[in-house]
PATORSE-612262 format. One record per residue: residue in one letter; residue number from 1; x, y, z of N, C-alpha, C in turn. Coordinates in Angstrom, 1 decimal, padded with zeros to 4 digits. Layout:
N
res, n, n.u, n.v, n.w, ca.u, ca.v, ca.w, c.u, c.v, c.w
A, NUM, X, Y, Z, X, Y, Z, X, Y, Z
...
***
This chain:
194
res, n, n.u, n.v, n.w, ca.u, ca.v, ca.w, c.u, c.v, c.w
M, 1, -075.9, -037.7, -051.9, -076.2, -037.3, -053.3, -075.3, -038.2, -054.1
S, 2, -075.9, -038.8, -055.2, -075.2, -039.6, -056.1, -074.8, -038.8, -057.3
A, 3, -073.7, -039.1, -057.9, -073.2, -038.3, -059.1, -074.2, -038.6, -060.3
E, 4, -074.5, -037.5, -061.0, -075.3, -037.6, -062.2, -074.3, -037.6, -063.3
I, 5, -074.0, -038.8, -063.8, -072.9, -039.0, -064.8, -073.5, -038.9, -066.2
R, 6, -073.0, -038.0, -067.0, -073.4, -037.9, -068.4, -072.5, -038.7, -069.3
K, 7, -071.2, -038.9, -068.9, -070.3, -039.6, -069.8, -069.2, -040.2, -069.0
L, 8, -068.7, -041.4, -069.4, -067.5, -042.0, -068.8, -066.6, -042.3, -070.0
A, 9, -065.3, -042.1, -069.8, -064.3, -042.4, -070.8, -063.1, -043.0, -070.1
V, 10, -062.5, -044.0, -070.8, -061.3, -044.6, -070.2, -060.2, -044.6, -071.3
F, 11, -059.0, -044.3, -071.0, -057.9, -044.2, -071.9, -056.7, -045.1, -071.4
V, 12, -056.0, -045.7, -072.3, -054.8, -046.5, -071.9, -053.7, -046.1, -072.8
E, 13, -052.5, -045.8, -072.2, -051.3, -045.4, -073.0, -050.3, -046.4, -072.7
E, 14, -049.6, -047.0, -073.7, -048.5, -047.9, -073.6, -047.3, -047.3, -074.3
V, 15, -046.1, -047.2, -073.7, -044.9, -046.8, -074.3, -044.0, -048.0, -074.6
H, 16, -043.7, -048.3, -075.8, -042.9, -049.4, -076.2, -041.5, -049.0, -076.6
S, 17, -041.3, -047.7, -076.9, -040.0, -047.3, -077.3, -039.8, -045.8, -076.9
E, 18, -038.6, -045.4, -076.5, -038.4, -044.0, -076.1, -036.9, -043.7, -076.6
M, 19, -036.8, -042.6, -077.3, -035.5, -042.2, -077.9, -034.7, -043.4, -078.5
G, 20, -035.5, -044.2, -079.3, -034.9, -045.3, -080.0, -034.5, -046.5, -079.1
Q, 21, -034.8, -046.4, -077.8, -034.6, -047.5, -076.9, -035.8, -048.3, -076.6
A, 22, -035.7, -049.6, -076.6, -036.9, -050.4, -076.3, -037.3, -050.3, -074.9
V, 23, -038.6, -050.2, -074.6, -039.1, -050.2, -073.2, -039.8, -051.5, -073.0
S, 24, -039.2, -052.4, -072.3, -039.7, -053.7, -072.1, -039.6, -054.1, -070.6
P, 25, -040.7, -054.4, -070.0, -042.1, -054.3, -070.5, -042.5, -052.9, -070.8
P, 26, -043.5, -052.6, -071.6, -043.9, -051.3, -071.9, -044.4, -050.6, -070.6
T, 27, -044.2, -049.3, -070.5, -044.8, -048.6, -069.4, -046.3, -048.3, -069.7
R, 28, -047.2, -048.4, -068.8, -048.6, -048.2, -069.1, -049.3, -047.3, -068.0
K, 29, -050.1, -046.4, -068.6, -051.0, -045.5, -067.8, -052.4, -045.7, -068.2
A, 30, -053.3, -045.6, -067.3, -054.7, -045.6, -067.6, -055.3, -044.4, -066.9
A, 31, -056.3, -043.8, -067.6, -057.0, -042.7, -067.0, -058.5, -042.9, -067.2
A, 32, -059.3, -042.7, -066.2, -060.8, -042.8, -066.3, -061.4, -041.5, -066.0
V, 33, -062.3, -041.1, -066.8, -062.9, -039.7, -066.6, -064.4, -039.9, -066.5
A, 34, -065.0, -039.1, -065.6, -066.4, -039.0, -065.5, -066.8, -037.5, -065.7
V, 35, -067.8, -037.3, -066.5, -068.4, -036.0, -066.6, -069.7, -036.0, -065.9
I, 36, -069.8, -035.1, -064.9, -071.0, -035.1, -064.1, -071.7, -033.7, -064.1
R, 37, -072.9, -033.7, -063.7, -073.7, -032.5, -063.5, -073.1, -031.8, -062.2
N, 38, -072.9, -030.5, -062.3, -072.5, -029.8, -061.1, -073.7, -029.3, -060.4
P, 39, -074.0, -029.9, -059.2, -075.3, -029.5, -058.5, -075.3, -028.1, -058.0
F, 40, -074.1, -027.4, -058.0, -074.0, -026.1, -057.5, -073.6, -025.1, -058.5
A, 41, -073.7, -025.4, -059.8, -073.3, -024.5, -060.9, -074.2, -023.2, -060.8
G, 42, -073.5, -022.1, -060.9, -074.2, -020.8, -061.0, -074.6, -020.2, -059.7
R, 43, -074.3, -020.8, -058.6, -074.7, -020.2, -057.3, -073.7, -020.6, -056.2
Y, 44, -073.6, -019.7, -055.2, -072.8, -020.0, -054.1, -073.5, -020.8, -053.1
V, 45, -072.9, -021.9, -052.6, -073.5, -022.8, -051.6, -072.4, -023.0, -050.5
A, 46, -072.7, -022.7, -049.3, -071.7, -022.8, -048.2, -071.3, -024.3, -047.9
D, 47, -072.3, -025.1, -047.9, -072.1, -026.5, -047.5, -071.9, -027.4, -048.7
L, 48, -070.6, -027.8, -048.9, -070.3, -028.6, -050.1, -070.3, -030.1, -049.9
Q, 49, -070.9, -030.6, -048.7, -070.9, -032.0, -048.4, -071.4, -032.9, -049.5
P, 50, -072.4, -032.5, -050.3, -072.8, -033.4, -051.4, -071.7, -033.7, -052.4
L, 51, -070.8, -032.7, -052.6, -069.7, -033.0, -053.5, -068.6, -033.9, -052.8
F, 52, -068.5, -033.9, -051.5, -067.6, -034.8, -050.8, -068.1, -036.2, -051.1
D, 53, -069.4, -036.4, -051.0, -070.0, -037.8, -051.2, -069.8, -038.2, -052.7
I, 54, -069.9, -037.3, -053.6, -069.7, -037.6, -055.0, -068.2, -038.0, -055.2
G, 55, -067.3, -037.3, -054.5, -065.9, -037.6, -054.6, -065.6, -039.0, -054.2
A, 56, -066.2, -039.4, -053.1, -066.0, -040.8, -052.6, -066.5, -041.8, -053.6
E, 57, -067.7, -041.6, -054.1, -068.3, -042.5, -055.1, -067.4, -042.6, -056.4
L, 58, -066.9, -041.5, -056.9, -066.1, -041.5, -058.1, -064.7, -042.0, -057.8
G, 59, -064.1, -041.8, -056.7, -062.8, -042.3, -056.4, -062.7, -043.8, -056.6
G, 60, -063.7, -044.5, -056.0, -063.7, -046.0, -056.2, -064.0, -046.4, -057.6
L, 61, -065.1, -045.8, -058.2, -065.5, -046.1, -059.6, -064.4, -045.9, -060.6
L, 62, -063.8, -044.7, -060.6, -062.7, -044.4, -061.6, -061.4, -045.2, -061.3
G, 63, -061.1, -045.4, -060.0, -059.9, -046.2, -059.7, -060.1, -047.6, -060.2
R, 64, -061.2, -048.2, -060.0, -061.5, -049.6, -060.5, -061.4, -049.7, -062.0
K, 65, -062.0, -048.7, -062.7, -062.0, -048.7, -064.1, -060.5, -048.6, -064.6
C, 66, -059.7, -047.9, -064.0, -058.2, -047.8, -064.4, -057.6, -049.2, -064.2
V, 67, -057.8, -049.8, -063.1, -057.1, -051.1, -062.8, -057.6, -052.1, -063.8
E, 68, -058.9, -052.1, -064.1, -059.5, -053.0, -065.1, -058.9, -052.8, -066.5
A, 69, -058.8, -051.5, -066.8, -058.3, -051.2, -068.2, -056.8, -051.7, -068.3
L, 70, -056.1, -051.6, -067.3, -054.7, -052.1, -067.3, -054.6, -053.6, -067.3
G, 71, -055.7, -054.3, -066.9, -055.7, -055.7, -066.7, -054.8, -056.2, -065.7
I, 72, -054.7, -055.5, -064.6, -053.8, -055.9, -063.4, -054.7, -056.1, -062.2
S, 73, -054.0, -056.7, -061.2, -054.7, -056.8, -059.9, -054.4, -055.5, -059.2
P, 74, -055.3, -055.1, -058.2, -055.0, -053.8, -057.5, -053.6, -053.7, -056.9
S, 75, -053.1, -054.8, -056.4, -051.7, -054.7, -055.8, -050.6, -054.4, -056.8
Q, 76, -050.9, -054.6, -058.1, -049.9, -054.3, -059.2, -049.9, -052.8, -059.6
A, 77, -050.9, -052.0, -059.1, -050.9, -050.6, -059.4, -049.7, -050.0, -058.7
E, 78, -049.0, -049.1, -059.4, -047.8, -048.5, -058.8, -047.9, -047.0, -058.5
S, 79, -048.6, -046.2, -059.4, -048.8, -044.8, -059.1, -050.2, -044.4, -059.4
Y, 80, -050.6, -043.2, -058.9, -051.9, -042.7, -059.1, -052.0, -041.2, -059.0
G, 81, -053.1, -040.7, -059.4, -053.3, -039.2, -059.4, -054.8, -038.9, -059.6
K, 82, -055.2, -037.7, -059.4, -056.6, -037.3, -059.6, -056.6, -035.8, -060.0
A, 83, -057.7, -035.5, -060.7, -057.8, -034.1, -061.2, -059.3, -033.8, -061.4
A, 84, -059.7, -032.5, -061.4, -061.0, -032.1, -061.8, -061.0, -030.8, -062.4
M, 85, -061.9, -030.6, -063.4, -062.1, -029.3, -064.1, -063.6, -029.0, -064.0
V, 86, -063.8, -027.8, -063.5, -065.2, -027.3, -063.4, -065.5, -026.5, -064.7
G, 87, -066.7, -026.6, -065.1, -067.1, -025.7, -066.3, -067.3, -024.3, -065.8
E, 88, -067.5, -023.4, -066.7, -067.5, -022.0, -066.4, -068.5, -021.5, -065.4
D, 89, -069.6, -022.2, -065.2, -070.5, -021.8, -064.1, -070.2, -022.4, -062.8
G, 90, -069.1, -023.1, -062.7, -068.7, -023.7, -061.4, -067.6, -022.9, -060.7
E, 91, -067.4, -023.3, -059.5, -066.4, -022.6, -058.7, -065.2, -023.6, -058.5
L, 92, -064.0, -023.1, -058.4, -062.8, -024.0, -058.2, -063.0, -024.8, -057.0
E, 93, -063.7, -024.3, -056.0, -063.9, -025.0, -054.7, -064.7, -026.3, -054.9
H, 94, -065.5, -026.3, -056.0, -066.3, -027.5, -056.3, -065.4, -028.6, -056.7
A, 95, -064.4, -028.3, -057.5, -063.4, -029.3, -057.8, -062.7, -029.8, -056.6
A, 96, -062.3, -028.9, -055.7, -061.6, -029.2, -054.5, -062.4, -030.1, -053.6
A, 97, -063.7, -029.8, -053.5, -064.6, -030.6, -052.7, -064.8, -032.0, -053.2
I, 98, -064.7, -032.2, -054.5, -064.8, -033.6, -055.0, -063.4, -034.3, -054.8
L, 99, -062.3, -033.7, -054.9, -061.0, -034.3, -054.9, -060.5, -034.6, -053.5
H, 100, -060.8, -033.7, -052.5, -060.0, -033.8, -051.3, -060.6, -034.5, -050.1
P, 101, -061.7, -034.2, -049.6, -062.1, -034.8, -048.3, -062.3, -036.3, -048.3
T, 102, -062.9, -036.9, -049.4, -063.2, -038.3, -049.3, -062.9, -039.1, -050.5
M, 103, -062.3, -038.6, -051.5, -062.0, -039.4, -052.7, -060.8, -040.4, -052.5
G, 104, -059.9, -040.0, -051.6, -058.7, -040.8, -051.4, -058.9, -042.2, -050.9
K, 105, -059.7, -042.4, -049.9, -059.9, -043.7, -049.3, -060.4, -044.7, -050.3
P, 106, -061.5, -044.5, -051.1, -062.0, -045.5, -052.0, -061.0, -045.7, -053.2
L, 107, -060.3, -044.6, -053.6, -059.2, -044.8, -054.6, -058.1, -045.7, -054.1
R, 108, -057.7, -045.5, -052.9, -056.7, -046.4, -052.3, -057.1, -047.8, -052.2
E, 109, -058.4, -048.0, -051.9, -059.0, -049.4, -051.9, -058.9, -050.0, -053.3
A, 110, -059.2, -049.2, -054.3, -059.2, -049.7, -055.7, -057.8, -050.1, -056.1
V, 111, -056.7, -049.5, -055.5, -055.4, -049.9, -055.9, -054.6, -050.6, -054.8
E, 112, -055.3, -051.0, -053.8, -054.7, -051.8, -052.7, -053.6, -051.0, -052.0
R, 113, -053.9, -050.4, -050.9, -052.9, -049.6, -050.1, -052.9, -048.2, -050.6
G, 114, -051.8, -047.6, -050.7, -051.7, -046.2, -051.1, -051.3, -045.4, -049.9
A, 115, -050.1, -045.5, -049.4, -049.6, -044.8, -048.2, -049.3, -043.3, -048.5
A, 116, -049.0, -043.0, -049.7, -048.6, -041.7, -050.1, -049.9, -040.8, -050.5
L, 117, -049.7, -039.5, -050.3, -050.8, -038.6, -050.8, -051.0, -038.8, -052.2
V, 118, -052.3, -038.6, -052.7, -052.6, -038.8, -054.1, -052.4, -037.4, -054.7
P, 119, -051.5, -037.3, -055.7, -051.3, -036.0, -056.3, -052.5, -035.5, -057.0
S, 120, -052.8, -034.2, -057.0, -054.0, -033.7, -057.6, -053.8, -032.4, -058.3
S, 121, -054.8, -032.1, -059.2, -054.8, -030.7, -059.8, -056.3, -030.4, -060.0
K, 122, -056.6, -029.1, -060.0, -057.9, -028.6, -060.3, -057.9, -027.4, -061.1
K, 123, -058.9, -027.2, -061.9, -058.9, -026.0, -062.8, -060.3, -025.7, -063.3
R, 124, -060.5, -024.5, -063.8, -061.8, -024.2, -064.5, -061.5, -024.2, -066.0
G, 125, -062.4, -024.7, -066.8, -062.2, -024.8, -068.2, -063.5, -025.1, -069.0
G, 126, -063.3, -025.3, -070.3, -064.5, -025.6, -071.1, -064.2, -026.8, -072.0
P, 127, -065.2, -027.1, -072.9, -065.1, -028.3, -073.8, -063.7, -028.3, -074.5
G, 128, -063.1, -029.5, -074.5, -061.9, -029.7, -075.3, -060.6, -029.3, -074.6
Q, 129, -060.7, -028.6, -073.4, -059.5, -028.2, -072.7, -058.8, -029.4, -072.1
V, 130, -057.5, -029.3, -072.0, -056.7, -030.4, -071.5, -056.8, -030.4, -069.9
L, 131, -056.9, -031.5, -069.3, -056.9, -031.7, -067.9, -055.6, -032.5, -067.6
D, 132, -054.7, -031.9, -066.8, -053.5, -032.7, -066.5, -053.7, -033.4, -065.1
I, 133, -053.4, -034.7, -065.1, -053.4, -035.5, -063.9, -052.0, -035.8, -063.5
P, 134, -051.6, -035.2, -062.3, -050.2, -035.5, -061.9, -050.2, -036.9, -061.3
L, 135, -049.0, -037.5, -061.4, -048.8, -038.9, -060.9, -047.7, -039.0, -059.9
G, 136, -047.8, -039.9, -058.9, -046.8, -040.2, -057.9, -047.0, -041.6, -057.5
H, 137, -045.9, -042.2, -057.0, -046.0, -043.6, -056.5, -047.0, -043.7, -055.4
K, 138, -047.8, -044.7, -055.4, -048.9, -044.8, -054.4, -048.4, -045.0, -053.0
D, 139, -047.3, -045.6, -052.8, -046.8, -045.9, -051.4, -045.6, -045.1, -050.9
A, 140, -044.9, -044.4, -051.8, -043.7, -043.7, -051.3, -043.5, -042.5, -052.2
A, 141, -043.7, -041.3, -051.7, -043.5, -040.0, -052.4, -042.1, -039.8, -053.0
Y, 142, -041.1, -040.4, -052.4, -039.8, -040.1, -052.8, -039.3, -041.0, -054.0
V, 143, -040.2, -041.7, -054.6, -039.8, -042.5, -055.7, -039.9, -041.7, -057.0
R, 144, -038.7, -041.1, -057.4, -038.7, -040.1, -058.5, -039.1, -040.7, -059.8
S, 145, -038.8, -042.0, -060.0, -039.2, -042.6, -061.3, -040.7, -042.6, -061.6
H, 146, -041.5, -042.3, -060.6, -042.9, -042.3, -060.8, -043.5, -040.8, -060.8
F, 147, -042.6, -039.8, -060.7, -043.1, -038.4, -060.9, -043.5, -038.3, -062.3
D, 148, -044.7, -038.1, -062.6, -045.1, -038.1, -064.0, -046.5, -037.4, -064.1
G, 149, -047.1, -037.6, -065.2, -048.5, -037.0, -065.4, -049.1, -037.6, -066.7
V, 150, -050.4, -037.4, -066.8, -051.1, -037.8, -068.0, -052.2, -036.8, -068.3
E, 151, -052.4, -036.5, -069.6, -053.4, -035.6, -070.0, -054.6, -036.3, -070.5
V, 152, -055.8, -035.7, -070.2, -057.0, -036.2, -070.8, -057.8, -035.0, -071.3
W, 153, -058.6, -035.2, -072.3, -059.6, -034.2, -072.8, -060.7, -034.8, -073.5
L, 154, -061.8, -034.2, -073.4, -063.0, -034.7, -074.1, -063.6, -033.5, -074.9
N, 155, -063.9, -033.7, -076.2, -064.2, -032.6, -077.1, -065.5, -031.8, -076.6
D, 156, -066.3, -032.5, -075.8, -067.6, -031.8, -075.4, -067.7, -031.6, -073.9
S, 157, -066.6, -031.6, -073.2, -066.6, -031.5, -071.8, -065.4, -030.7, -071.2
P, 158, -065.7, -030.0, -070.1, -067.0, -029.9, -069.4, -067.8, -028.7, -069.9
R, 159, -069.1, -029.0, -069.9, -070.0, -027.9, -070.3, -070.1, -027.0, -069.1
P, 160, -070.8, -025.8, -069.3, -070.8, -024.8, -068.2, -071.3, -025.4, -066.9
G, 161, -072.3, -026.2, -066.8, -072.9, -026.8, -065.6, -072.3, -028.1, -065.2
E, 162, -071.1, -028.5, -065.6, -070.6, -029.8, -065.4, -069.2, -029.7, -064.7
I, 163, -068.8, -030.9, -064.2, -067.5, -031.1, -063.7, -066.9, -032.3, -064.3
M, 164, -065.7, -032.2, -064.8, -065.0, -033.4, -065.4, -064.0, -033.9, -064.3
V, 165, -064.2, -035.1, -063.9, -063.4, -035.7, -062.8, -062.6, -036.8, -063.4
A, 166, -061.3, -036.9, -063.1, -060.4, -037.9, -063.6, -059.5, -038.5, -062.6
V, 167, -059.2, -039.8, -062.8, -058.3, -040.6, -062.0, -057.3, -041.3, -062.9
A, 168, -056.1, -041.3, -062.6, -055.1, -042.1, -063.4, -054.4, -043.1, -062.5
V, 169, -054.0, -044.2, -063.1, -053.3, -045.3, -062.4, -052.3, -045.8, -063.4
T, 170, -051.1, -046.2, -062.9, -050.1, -046.8, -063.7, -049.7, -048.2, -063.2
D, 171, -049.0, -049.0, -064.0, -048.4, -050.2, -063.5, -046.9, -050.1, -063.6
S, 172, -046.4, -048.9, -063.7, -044.9, -048.7, -063.8, -044.6, -047.2, -063.7
G, 173, -043.3, -046.9, -063.7, -042.9, -045.5, -063.7, -042.7, -045.0, -065.1
R, 174, -041.9, -043.9, -065.2, -041.6, -043.4, -066.5, -040.7, -044.3, -067.3
P, 175, -040.8, -044.3, -068.6, -039.9, -045.1, -069.4, -038.5, -044.7, -069.3
L, 176, -037.6, -045.6, -069.1, -036.1, -045.3, -069.0, -035.8, -044.3, -067.9
A, 177, -036.5, -044.4, -066.8, -036.2, -043.4, -065.7, -034.8, -043.6, -065.2
R, 178, -034.1, -042.5, -065.0, -032.7, -042.5, -064.5, -032.2, -041.2, -063.8
V, 179, -033.1, -040.7, -063.0, -032.7, -039.4, -062.3, -032.5, -039.7, -060.8
G, 180, -032.3, -040.9, -060.4, -032.1, -041.2, -059.0, -033.3, -041.3, -058.1
G, 181, -033.1, -041.2, -056.8, -034.2, -041.2, -055.9, -034.4, -042.6, -055.4
L, 182, -035.4, -042.8, -054.5, -035.7, -044.1, -053.9, -036.2, -045.0, -055.0
K, 183, -035.7, -046.2, -055.0, -036.1, -047.3, -056.0, -037.3, -048.0, -055.4
T, 184, -038.1, -048.6, -056.3, -039.3, -049.3, -055.9, -039.0, -050.5, -055.0
N, 185, -037.8, -051.1, -055.1, -037.5, -052.2, -054.2, -037.0, -051.8, -052.9
E, 186, -036.9, -050.5, -052.7, -036.4, -049.9, -051.4, -037.6, -049.3, -050.6
I, 187, -038.8, -049.4, -051.1, -040.0, -048.8, -050.5, -040.3, -049.5, -049.2
E, 188, -040.5, -048.7, -048.1, -041.0, -049.3, -046.9, -042.6, -049.2, -046.8
G, 189, -043.1, -048.1, -047.4, -044.6, -048.0, -047.5, -045.3, -047.7, -046.2
R, 190, -044.6, -047.1, -045.2, -045.2, -046.9, -043.9, -045.6, -045.4, -043.7
D, 191, -044.8, -044.5, -044.1, -045.1, -043.1, -043.8, -045.5, -042.3, -045.1
G, 192, -045.6, -043.0, -046.2, -046.0, -042.3, -047.4, -044.9, -041.6, -048.1
L, 193, -043.7, -041.5, -047.5, -042.6, -040.8, -048.1, -041.6, -041.8, -048.6
R, 194, -041.2, -042.8, -047.8, -040.2, -043.8, -048.2, -040.7, -045.2, -048.4
***
């Protein structure tokens, strides 16, 4: 099953200054959002395989859109995350089915590598509600400078029979990060932790 996309949106945030301190180069985050028809809205379906397939399709599409919006090569992506919000006629498991079984592999291909788990969140909501996308370093979960998040919302999404699916990618960590942890130049990138 292919995703029936009603709307795509891409956002880029750049931070140039924080607490009166210059951030150079600016930290940048991109988020890409797809609003799709929920094929199972309003009814219980035991086999959610079609949503697994949609997750794989959207992982690659949205990951590539983020990398393109940042104007970087896939190898320059540093952190990533994913999230989904089902409309009121959907089931929370519909969001999980899109996010978990198959979305990770094509997203990792879009950002080149990705040894660490992709942070995720899922919720039920309606038009205009905020969807939080958690972020973590793509190759090493212990890089605290990249524990972050980004919010997205669309004034008309998700409608009752829709799912809003989002991916975020950054080319840096938080601005002025200074809480310790593994540094990016210390990453081994083998086990997803260090």
